[in-house]
Structure formats: structure tokens, C-alpha cells
C-alpha positions in Angstrom: 115.1 132.2 86.1 118.7 133.3 86.5 121.0 131.9 83.9 123.5 129.5 85.4 127.0 129.3 84.2 128.0 126.2 82.2 130.6 124.1 84.0 132.0 121.2 82.0 132.7 118.2 84.2 132.8 114.5 83.2 131.1 112.1 85.5 134.3 110.8 87.2 135.5 114.3 88.2 132.5 114.8 90.5 132.0 113.6 94.1 129.1 111.2 93.1 128.5 108.7 90.3 124.7 109.3 90.1 121.8 111.3 91.5 118.9 109.4 93.0 115.4 110.8 93.1 113.9 109.1 96.2 110.1 109.1 96.1 107.2 108.0 98.3 105.7 105.8 95.6 102.1 105.2 94.5 99.9 102.7 92.8 99.9 102.4 89.0 96.5 100.8 88.7 93.4 99.7 90.7 94.9 96.3 91.6 97.9 98.1 93.2 95.9 100.3 95.6 95.4 98.0 98.6 98.9 96.4 98.4 100.4 99.9 98.2 98.4 101.1 101.2 99.5 98.0 103.2 103.1 98.9 102.4 102.6 102.4 103.6 101.0 101.4 106.9 103.0 98.2 107.6 103.6 97.8 111.3 101.1 100.4 112.4 98.2 98.0 113.0 95.7 99.9 110.7 92.9 97.5 109.7 91.9 96.9 106.1 88.6 98.5 106.8 90.3 101.9 107.3 92.6 101.3 104.3 89.5 100.7 102.1 88.3 104.1 103.0 91.5 105.7 101.8 91.6 103.4 98.8 88.4 105.2 97.6 90.5 108.3 97.0 92.9 106.5 94.7 90.2 104.6 92.9 88.4 107.8 92.2 91.4 108.7 90.2 91.5 105.4 88.3 93.7 103.7 90.9 96.8 105.6 89.5 98.7 108.0 91.7 100.0 111.1 89.8 103.1 111.1 92.0 104.8 108.5 89.8 104.4 110.5 86.6 105.6 113.6 88.5 108.8 111.7 89.6 109.4 110.5 86.1 109.1 114.1 84.9 111.3 115.4 87.7 113.9 112.8 86.9 114.0 113.9 83.3 114.0 117.6 84.2 116.9 117.2 86.6 118.9 115.2 84.0 118.3 117.8 81.3 119.3 120.7 83.6 122.4 118.9 84.8 123.4 118.2 81.2 122.8 121.8 80.2 125.3 122.8 82.9 127.8 120.3 81.5 127.4 117.5 84.0 127.3 114.0 82.4 125.8 112.2 85.4 122.8 109.8 85.4 119.6 110.5 87.4 118.0 107.4 88.9 114.6 107.0 90.6 113.5 104.7 93.5 110.6 104.6 95.9 109.9 103.9 99.5 106.5 102.1 99.1 106.1 101.0 95.5 108.0 100.0 92.3 110.6 100.9 91.4 111.7 100.2 95.0 114.9 101.9 96.3 116.6 98.5 96.9 116.1 97.5 93.2 117.3 100.9 92.0 120.4 100.7 94.2 121.2 97.2 93.0 120.8 98.4 89.4 123.2 101.3 90.2 125.8 98.9 91.5 125.4 96.7 88.3 126.0 99.9 86.3 129.3 100.5 88.1 128.1 103.3 90.4 129.2 103.3 94.0 128.3 106.8 95.3 124.8 108.2 95.1 123.5 111.6 96.0 119.8 111.3 96.9 117.1 114.0 96.4 114.2 113.1 98.7 110.9 114.4 97.2 110.0 116.2 100.4 111.3 119.7 101.3 111.1 119.8 105.1 112.6 118.4 108.3 110.8 115.7 110.2 111.0 112.0 110.7 108.7 111.0 107.8 110.0 113.7 105.4 113.7 113.4 106.0 115.1 110.9 108.5 112.9 108.0 107.3 114.4 108.5 103.8 117.8 108.1 105.5 116.6 104.9 107.1 115.3 103.8 103.7 118.8 104.3 102.2 120.4 102.2 104.9 117.8 99.5 104.5 118.5 99.4 100.7 122.2 98.9 101.4 121.4 96.1 103.8 118.8 94.4 101.5 121.3 94.5 98.6 124.3 93.4 100.7 126.1 96.5 99.6 127.2 97.9 102.9 130.8 98.8 102.4 130.5 99.0 98.7 127.9 101.7 98.1 127.5 105.2 99.6 124.1 107.0 99.7 124.1 110.6 100.9 121.2 113.0 100.9 120.5 116.5 99.7 119.6 118.8 102.5 116.0 119.9 103.1 115.2 122.6 100.5 112.0 124.3 101.7 113.9 127.6 101.8 115.1 127.6 98.1 113.9 130.6 96.2 113.1 128.3 93.3 110.7 126.3 95.5 108.9 129.3 97.0 108.7 131.7 94.0 106.3 129.4 92.0 103.9 129.4 94.9 104.1 133.2 95.1 103.4 133.5 91.4 100.5 131.2 91.8 99.0 133.3 94.6 99.3 136.4 92.4 97.6 134.8 89.4 94.8 133.5 91.7 94.4 137.0 93.1 93.9 138.3 89.6 91.2 135.7 88.9 89.5 136.5 92.2 89.3 140.2 91.2 87.9 139.1 87.8 85.3 137.1 89.7 84.3 140.2 91.6 86.2 139.4 94.8 88.4 142.2 96.2 92.0 141.1 96.8 91.6 142.5 100.4 88.7 140.1 100.9 90.8 137.0 100.2 92.5 134.9 102.8 95.5 132.8 101.7 95.6 129.4 103.4 98.8 127.5 103.3 98.5 123.8 103.8 100.8 120.9 104.5 100.5 117.3 105.7 99.6 117.0 109.4 101.9 114.8 111.5 101.6 113.7 115.1 102.5 116.3 117.7 105.3 114.1 119.0 106.8 113.9 115.6 106.6 117.6 115.1 108.3 118.1 118.5 111.1 115.8 117.6 111.8 117.4 114.2 115.3 118.9 114.3 117.4 118.3 117.4 117.0 119.1 121.1 118.7 122.4 120.5 116.5 123.5 117.5 113.3 121.3 117.8 109.9 121.7 116.2 111.6 122.5 112.9 108.7 121.1 110.8 106.3 123.8 111.9 109.0 126.6 112.0 110.2 125.8 108.5 106.6 125.9 107.2 105.9 129.2 108.9 109.2 130.7 107.5 108.3 129.4 104.0 104.8 130.9 104.1 106.1 134.3 105.3 108.6 134.4 102.5 106.0 133.6 99.9 103.7 136.3 101.2 106.7 138.7 101.2 107.3 138.0 97.5 103.6 138.3 96.8 103.5 141.8 98.4 106.5 143.0 96.5 105.4 141.8 93.1 101.8 142.9 93.6 103.0 146.4 94.6 105.3 146.6 91.6 102.4 145.6 89.2 99.6 147.7 90.7 101.3 150.4 92.9 99.0 148.9 95.7 99.9 146.7 98.6 97.0 144.4 99.5 96.3 143.8 103.1 96.3 140.0 102.6 95.9 137.7 105.6 97.3 134.2 105.7 97.2 131.2 107.8 98.9 127.8 108.0 96.6 124.8 108.1 97.0 121.0 108.0 95.5 118.2 106.0 95.5 114.4 105.4 95.5 113.4 109.1 95.5 109.7 109.7 96.0 107.3 112.6 94.2 107.0 115.9 91.8 109.9 116.8 93.2 109.7 120.3 96.7 110.7 119.2 97.2 114.5 118.9 98.2 115.7 115.4 99.0 119.2 114.2 96.0 121.4 113.8 93.9 123.2 112.6 92.5 121.2 109.7 92.1 123.1 106.5 88.3 122.4 106.3 87.9 123.8 109.8 89.9 126.9 108.8 87.7 127.5 105.8 84.5 127.1 107.9 85.9 129.5 110.5 86.7 132.1 107.9 83.2 131.9 106.5 81.5 132.0 109.9 83.6 134.9 111.0 82.8 136.8 107.8 86.5 137.8 107.5 86.8 136.9 103.8 84.8 136.3 100.6 87.3 133.9 99.1 90.2 131.7 99.9 93.4 130.8 98.0 94.8 127.5 99.1 98.6 127.0 98.7 99.9 123.4 99.2 103.3 124.7 100.5 104.1 121.3 102.1 104.1 119.4 98.8 106.4 119.5 95.8 103.9 117.8 93.4 100.2 117.2 92.8 99.4 113.8 94.1 96.4 112.1 95.6 96.4 113.9 98.9 96.6 117.2 97.1 94.0 116.4 94.5 91.5 114.7 96.8 91.9 116.6 100.1 92.2 120.0 98.5 90.6 120.0 95.0 87.7 117.8 96.2 87.1 118.1 100.0 88.4 121.7 100.6 86.8 123.0 97.5 83.5 121.4 98.6 83.8 123.0 102.0 84.4 126.4 100.4 81.4 126.0 98.1 79.2 125.0 101.1 80.1 128.3 102.7 79.7 130.4 99.5 83.4 131.3 99.4 85.3 131.8 96.2 88.0 129.2 96.0 91.2 128.5 94.1 94.1 126.0 94.7 97.6 127.1 93.6 99.7 124.5 91.8 102.7 122.8 93.4 106.2 123.6 92.2 106.3 120.3 90.3 108.8 120.7 87.4 108.7 124.5 87.3 112.0 125.6 85.7 112.9 127.7 88.8 112.4 124.8 91.1 114.4 122.4 89.0 117.2 125.0 88.7 117.2 125.5 92.4 117.5 121.7 93.1 120.3 121.5 90.6 122.0 124.4 92.3 122.1 122.2 95.5 123.1 119.1 93.5 126.0 120.9 91.8 127.2 122.3 95.1 127.6 118.6 96.2 128.8 117.2 92.9 131.6 119.7 92.5 132.1 122.0 95.6 134.6 124.1 93.6 131.9 125.1 91.1 130.6 127.7 93.5 134.0 128.8 94.8 133.1 127.6 98.2 129.8 129.6 98.5 126.8 127.7 99.8 123.3 128.0 98.4 121.7 130.3 101.0 118.3 130.1 102.6 115.6 132.5 101.3 114.1 132.6 104.8 115.5 134.0 108.1 116.2 130.3 109.2 119.7 129.2 108.2 120.1 126.6 105.5 120.2 123.1 106.9 123.6 121.2 106.9 124.5 118.8 104.2 124.9 116.1 106.8 122.1 115.9 109.4 123.1 116.9 112.9 123.3 114.3 115.7 119.9 113.2 116.9 118.0 115.0 114.1 114.4 114.0 113.8 114.6 110.8 115.8 111.8 108.4 115.6 110.4 106.0 118.2 112.9 103.3 117.3 116.6 103.5 116.5 117.1 102.2 113.0 120.3 102.3 110.7 120.6 105.5 108.7 123.0 107.2 106.3 123.8 110.8 105.8 123.9 111.8 109.4 126.7 113.0 111.6 125.9 110.3 114.0 124.7 107.6 111.6 127.2 105.0 112.7 125.6 105.1 116.1 122.3 104.1 114.5 123.9 100.8 113.4 125.1 99.9 116.9 122.8 96.9 117.2 123.7 95.5 113.8 126.5 93.0 113.0 128.2 95.2 110.5 131.9 95.9 110.9 132.6 99.6 111.6 135.1 99.7 108.7 132.3 98.6 106.3 130.2 101.5 107.5 133.1 104.0 107.0 133.5 102.6 103.5 129.8 103.5 102.8 130.4 107.0 104.2 128.6 106.1 107.5 130.5 107.7 110.2 130.0 109.0 113.8 131.5 109.2 117.2 130.2 105.7 118.1 132.9 104.3 115.9 135.6 106.8 116.6 135.5 108.4 113.2 
């Protein structure tokens, strides 16, 4: 990890009062599982019978989602790295679907005297559910707490292209290749399968804007290619050999109506195809779409995908997520510092490690639109998303919510 310079700043000299880790949330015990799943699926008409099927995955882990512990650890890691760089700024944590809820965290922030928060969503990519919905959650928290006009919540840009996010995956692939060779499987007989959460095709098509749509898929492909580039370079440096590794992007954790098209292929189908085609003797699964190990990673990959590989006599290993890897934490803090104190980097942006350009700090107009127009923050056209609400435009401006709809 590259040593970052120490920049001493007190809290009030920065652009924001606090950093907010915005999570998905998860149950903390068996009694929480069904209420949590109802929160997640509220308004989608999914019957309890289907939720009970999903609940089995959580109950197999004791009813506790590991995502909460990860977010607690990430909160601490970000706080420590910011302090190491001389930034005395608190790091808060709030969730979309379970305690601590975002609205409660925002209310506590206001009680502590904070009025401007920089949110880090625990998802790295651009799409409705992984980016825009968090911006809707921030707006809903302001409405629920009656802090429109008094609190500002901005969002860190999607960070799928950070070297610190991608390098841990590459190192994991290299380590897994070594274990494959130790198990008698040639590196050239291994297929690397990158996997991410499937989403509806319509949502994938709406990710980004009309000018640069389908970003969810394009960003994943760019991230996968960069990981494999790093793997090739590091493997060649260590062995003087360049393995002819093949890789594919697959999807997992599909839900919803079977009549609605979702992104494919499913990872289990990919594993079966590889075995049937005889193109590999082993697979390395890389959960490139996730920043932490949670139920969908542990169940869908460590249980179901591993079982599929075993049924087809394929050697199998799943690479760890970036989690609180020091490089990942440092990369996130690079982006945070860029927003806390723009002068700290002499005006230079943190660049994308992929051929795709880094996303803007403020989402472009129309970015990742959902089926319904709901209030948002952190968008160039966010004020237009509030057009059907009773809030005075000047209150929105005071919360950093601006856009052409209100002449600002």
C-alpha cells in the first residue's frame, strides 16, 4: 500500500462534518430475519412463502447477517485511516433496511451538531439499487427527520475502478492459483468466474444515463478485465510465465418473478457448462460485485456454487471480498479526502484504474432512473426529483439539493 501524506486538518476546516457509511442492513438474530426480509421487499408483492425460502439461508447462519459486523469494522477502519492522515472527523453508520436505520443516524448526527454528511454507500457500481436508491434513502431520511433545509447529505462516487478495490481480488486469484497447482490442477486448466448480483434487464439498461447506459454491466466487465491484467502481470513477475487464463462474468442471487428477464448467465449454469465442455479442471470464483462477505456471498457461492462444482468434479475456490483490506480502506479514504479537502490533492482527482472514466462526484441528470420518480440528493438534477413535494425550493438549496427545475 502506498504511504499517504499526513495532512493535518481540524473538523471545521473540511467540507463536511462527518462521514456516513450507508449500508444495506441485515438481521442480528433469528427473530429479525422475517421482519428484515419484509423491509427489503416492501411494496414488491412478494408473499411470505417465498420469503421463508430466503429466510432459510439466514437461519443457516444463525439468523445473523455478517454484513453488519463488516460495516462496523469498515466504520472503524475508515475512522482510523482518516485519523492517521490528520483528519479529526467522525464516521457514522446507518442502514437502508435494518437498525441502525439511516433516519435514526441522521437525527443523531443533527443532535451532535453536524449539518453536512458525506455518505459512502457500501456498493461499488452504478445502478438503481446500488447507487440511486441510496440517494433516495438519503432524501427520505431528511424528510423523515424534518431536516430538509438543515442537513446536507452528499454521496461518494461509485468506486468499482479504485486500484485498492481491485488489487485485493487480483491477489486472491493469484493465491488461489497457487493452491490449485498444489492440488494438482494446472493454472492453464483453471477458469476464473467473476460474479455479481443479478438485476432486472430493465434496471441494467437504465444504469447510467441515456448517453452512457448499461453502466452496471460495462463497469463490471472493465473491473474484471483490470483484475485479470493485474493477475497476468504479477504472475509473470513471480514465475516468468504468463498463464493463458480464461475468465467469464456470471450473475447470482436472482429474485423476483421468473417471467421478468434478469441478467444472465447464472453462476451455477456457468460452472456446469465449463464441466460439460471439458474446458477446465477447476474454477476460481471472484465476487467482484460485492465489497464484503454477507449472506448472498456465503450461501450462493460457498454453499450452492461450491456444491455445483463438486457435483461436476471441479476443483473450486472462492476469493475473499475486499472487506477491510488496507488497500481498499486507503482507496476509499483517498476519495473521501478528495471531498473533505479538495486542496489536499492540489486539484488532482483520484483516477479510474480502468479504461472507463471515473464517475462524477455529483450524479449526472437522469442517472440510473427507477420506475418511479422519488426525491434524491447528490444529483445534478436532484431538485427536479422533488417537484411533486411541498418543500420550498430554498430549503432544498440549503440542503445542497439543486437542479435546473429550480433555476439553480
